[in-house]
Biotite code that builds the C-alpha atoms (Angstrom):
import biotite.structure as struc

atoms = struc.array([
    struc.Atom([0.000, 0.000, 0.000], chain_id="A", res_id=1, res_name="MET", atom_name="CA", element="C"),
    struc.Atom([1.109, 3.551, -0.705], chain_id="A", res_id=2, res_name="LYS", atom_name="CA", element="C"),
    struc.Atom([-0.221, 6.522, 1.214], chain_id="A", res_id=3, res_name="ALA", atom_name="CA", element="C"),
    struc.Atom([0.438, 10.173, 1.966], chain_id="A", res_id=4, res_name="LYS", atom_name="CA", element="C"),
    struc.Atom([0.513, 11.376, 5.574], chain_id="A", res_id=5, res_name="ILE", atom_name="CA", element="C"),
    struc.Atom([0.565, 14.811, 7.183], chain_id="A", res_id=6, res_name="GLU", atom_name="CA", element="C"),
    struc.Atom([1.508, 15.552, 10.782], chain_id="A", res_id=7, res_name="SER", atom_name="CA", element="C"),
    struc.Atom([-1.022, 17.175, 13.095], chain_id="A", res_id=8, res_name="THR", atom_name="CA", element="C"),
    struc.Atom([-0.608, 19.195, 16.266], chain_id="A", res_id=9, res_name="ASP", atom_name="CA", element="C"),
    struc.Atom([-1.955, 16.300, 18.374], chain_id="A", res_id=10, res_name="GLN", atom_name="CA", element="C"),
    struc.Atom([0.289, 14.272, 20.682], chain_id="A", res_id=11, res_name="ILE", atom_name="CA", element="C"),
    struc.Atom([-1.260, 11.275, 22.448], chain_id="A", res_id=12, res_name="VAL", atom_name="CA", element="C"),
    struc.Atom([-0.158, 8.615, 24.926], chain_id="A", res_id=13, res_name="ASP", atom_name="CA", element="C"),
    struc.Atom([-0.266, 5.121, 23.460], chain_id="A", res_id=14, res_name="ILE", atom_name="CA", element="C"),
    struc.Atom([0.357, 1.701, 24.924], chain_id="A", res_id=15, res_name="GLN", atom_name="CA", element="C"),
    struc.Atom([1.454, -1.220, 22.795], chain_id="A", res_id=16, res_name="ALA", atom_name="CA", element="C"),
    struc.Atom([-0.623, -4.363, 23.151], chain_id="A", res_id=17, res_name="VAL", atom_name="CA", element="C"),
    struc.Atom([1.077, -6.639, 25.674], chain_id="A", res_id=18, res_name="GLY", atom_name="CA", element="C"),
    struc.Atom([3.316, -3.892, 27.128], chain_id="A", res_id=19, res_name="HIS", atom_name="CA", element="C"),
    struc.Atom([2.796, -1.996, 30.363], chain_id="A", res_id=20, res_name="SER", atom_name="CA", element="C"),
    struc.Atom([4.585, 1.270, 29.544], chain_id="A", res_id=21, res_name="GLY", atom_name="CA", element="C"),
    struc.Atom([3.095, 4.306, 27.809], chain_id="A", res_id=22, res_name="MET", atom_name="CA", element="C"),
    struc.Atom([4.809, 6.294, 25.073], chain_id="A", res_id=23, res_name="THR", atom_name="CA", element="C"),
    struc.Atom([3.976, 9.523, 23.279], chain_id="A", res_id=24, res_name="LYS", atom_name="CA", element="C"),
    struc.Atom([3.056, 9.509, 19.601], chain_id="A", res_id=25, res_name="ALA", atom_name="CA", element="C"),
    struc.Atom([2.213, 12.241, 17.128], chain_id="A", res_id=26, res_name="ARG", atom_name="CA", element="C"),
    struc.Atom([-1.095, 11.807, 15.322], chain_id="A", res_id=27, res_name="VAL", atom_name="CA", element="C"),
    struc.Atom([-0.784, 11.876, 11.530], chain_id="A", res_id=28, res_name="TRP", atom_name="CA", element="C"),
    struc.Atom([-3.654, 12.095, 9.040], chain_id="A", res_id=29, res_name="GLU", atom_name="CA", element="C"),
    struc.Atom([-3.310, 10.051, 5.909], chain_id="A", res_id=30, res_name="GLY", atom_name="CA", element="C"),
    struc.Atom([-5.006, 8.974, 2.718], chain_id="A", res_id=31, res_name="VAL", atom_name="CA", element="C"),
    struc.Atom([-4.262, 5.913, 0.590], chain_id="A", res_id=32, res_name="THR", atom_name="CA", element="C"),
    struc.Atom([-3.813, 6.012, -3.173], chain_id="A", res_id=33, res_name="GLU", atom_name="CA", element="C"),
    struc.Atom([-7.402, 4.759, -3.400], chain_id="A", res_id=34, res_name="ALA", atom_name="CA", element="C"),
    struc.Atom([-8.613, 7.734, -1.350], chain_id="A", res_id=35, res_name="GLY", atom_name="CA", element="C"),
    struc.Atom([-9.278, 5.957, 1.954], chain_id="A", res_id=36, res_name="VAL", atom_name="CA", element="C"),
    struc.Atom([-8.601, 8.296, 4.916], chain_id="A", res_id=37, res_name="PRO", atom_name="CA", element="C"),
    struc.Atom([-6.797, 6.915, 7.978], chain_id="A", res_id=38, res_name="PHE", atom_name="CA", element="C"),
    struc.Atom([-5.041, 7.986, 11.151], chain_id="A", res_id=39, res_name="THR", atom_name="CA", element="C"),
    struc.Atom([-1.507, 6.937, 12.128], chain_id="A", res_id=40, res_name="ALA", atom_name="CA", element="C"),
    struc.Atom([0.010, 7.192, 15.603], chain_id="A", res_id=41, res_name="TYR", atom_name="CA", element="C"),
    struc.Atom([3.755, 7.517, 15.114], chain_id="A", res_id=42, res_name="ILE", atom_name="CA", element="C"),
    struc.Atom([6.114, 7.645, 18.098], chain_id="A", res_id=43, res_name="PRO", atom_name="CA", element="C"),
    struc.Atom([9.338, 8.151, 16.112], chain_id="A", res_id=44, res_name="MET", atom_name="CA", element="C"),
    struc.Atom([10.666, 9.101, 12.684], chain_id="A", res_id=45, res_name="VAL", atom_name="CA", element="C"),
    struc.Atom([14.287, 9.233, 11.610], chain_id="A", res_id=46, res_name="GLN", atom_name="CA", element="C"),
    struc.Atom([16.525, 9.993, 8.667], chain_id="A", res_id=47, res_name="VAL", atom_name="CA", element="C"),
    struc.Atom([19.521, 7.829, 7.831], chain_id="A", res_id=48, res_name="ALA", atom_name="CA", element="C"),
    struc.Atom([22.525, 9.261, 9.665], chain_id="A", res_id=49, res_name="SER", atom_name="CA", element="C"),
    struc.Atom([24.526, 9.570, 6.416], chain_id="A", res_id=50, res_name="ALA", atom_name="CA", element="C"),
    struc.Atom([21.885, 11.847, 4.871], chain_id="A", res_id=51, res_name="ASP", atom_name="CA", element="C"),
    struc.Atom([21.542, 15.613, 5.328], chain_id="A", res_id=52, res_name="ASP", atom_name="CA", element="C"),
    struc.Atom([18.450, 15.928, 7.489], chain_id="A", res_id=53, res_name="CYS", atom_name="CA", element="C"),
    struc.Atom([18.300, 19.754, 7.872], chain_id="A", res_id=54, res_name="ALA", atom_name="CA", element="C"),
    struc.Atom([15.309, 20.184, 5.537], chain_id="A", res_id=55, res_name="GLU", atom_name="CA", element="C"),
    struc.Atom([13.561, 17.161, 7.059], chain_id="A", res_id=56, res_name="PHE", atom_name="CA", element="C"),
    struc.Atom([14.013, 18.641, 10.554], chain_id="A", res_id=57, res_name="GLU", atom_name="CA", element="C"),
    struc.Atom([12.541, 21.988, 9.421], chain_id="A", res_id=58, res_name="ARG", atom_name="CA", element="C"),
    struc.Atom([9.560, 20.310, 7.753], chain_id="A", res_id=59, res_name="ASP", atom_name="CA", element="C"),
    struc.Atom([8.957, 18.162, 10.809], chain_id="A", res_id=60, res_name="LEU", atom_name="CA", element="C"),
    struc.Atom([8.212, 21.316, 12.833], chain_id="A", res_id=61, res_name="GLN", atom_name="CA", element="C"),
    struc.Atom([5.174, 22.136, 10.652], chain_id="A", res_id=62, res_name="GLU", atom_name="CA", element="C"),
    struc.Atom([1.887, 20.727, 11.925], chain_id="A", res_id=63, res_name="HIS", atom_name="CA", element="C"),
    struc.Atom([-1.731, 21.193, 10.941], chain_id="A", res_id=64, res_name="LYS", atom_name="CA", element="C"),
    struc.Atom([-4.693, 21.175, 13.301], chain_id="A", res_id=65, res_name="ARG", atom_name="CA", element="C"),
    struc.Atom([-6.154, 17.675, 13.486], chain_id="A", res_id=66, res_name="ALA", atom_name="CA", element="C"),
    struc.Atom([-9.564, 17.191, 11.907], chain_id="A", res_id=67, res_name="GLN", atom_name="CA", element="C"),
    struc.Atom([-12.441, 16.391, 14.268], chain_id="A", res_id=68, res_name="ASP", atom_name="CA", element="C"),
    struc.Atom([-12.753, 12.771, 13.114], chain_id="A", res_id=69, res_name="TRP", atom_name="CA", element="C"),
    struc.Atom([-9.104, 12.183, 14.018], chain_id="A", res_id=70, res_name="VAL", atom_name="CA", element="C"),
    struc.Atom([-9.712, 13.066, 17.656], chain_id="A", res_id=71, res_name="GLN", atom_name="CA", element="C"),
    struc.Atom([-12.203, 10.224, 18.205], chain_id="A", res_id=72, res_name="ARG", atom_name="CA", element="C"),
    struc.Atom([-11.248, 7.108, 20.139], chain_id="A", res_id=73, res_name="ALA", atom_name="CA", element="C"),
    struc.Atom([-8.874, 4.650, 18.488], chain_id="A", res_id=74, res_name="ILE", atom_name="CA", element="C"),
    struc.Atom([-10.709, 1.896, 16.624], chain_id="A", res_id=75, res_name="ASP", atom_name="CA", element="C"),
    struc.Atom([-9.125, -1.226, 18.134], chain_id="A", res_id=76, res_name="PHE", atom_name="CA", element="C"),
    struc.Atom([-9.817, -3.218, 14.949], chain_id="A", res_id=77, res_name="ARG", atom_name="CA", element="C"),
    struc.Atom([-6.852, -1.318, 13.496], chain_id="A", res_id=78, res_name="MET", atom_name="CA", element="C"),
    struc.Atom([-4.369, -1.992, 16.325], chain_id="A", res_id=79, res_name="VAL", atom_name="CA", element="C"),
    struc.Atom([-1.555, -4.284, 15.207], chain_id="A", res_id=80, res_name="LEU", atom_name="CA", element="C"),
])
């Protein structure tokens, strides 16, 4: 699957299934090539250390306001 995602201003606490600790994740809004909207909860992103990441770091600071549907409870059918 291919998709486009955009970071939002929302940070949430998430807990992996089977783990006791909580971690923070940024909420990202996405859409697949077929046009299906989805939400992703991403705790970390990184650029290969050999690459120049200055532009990536600048872009990572830009966030949009999350849409209302994104702020609903997590649908546990989608938890891996």
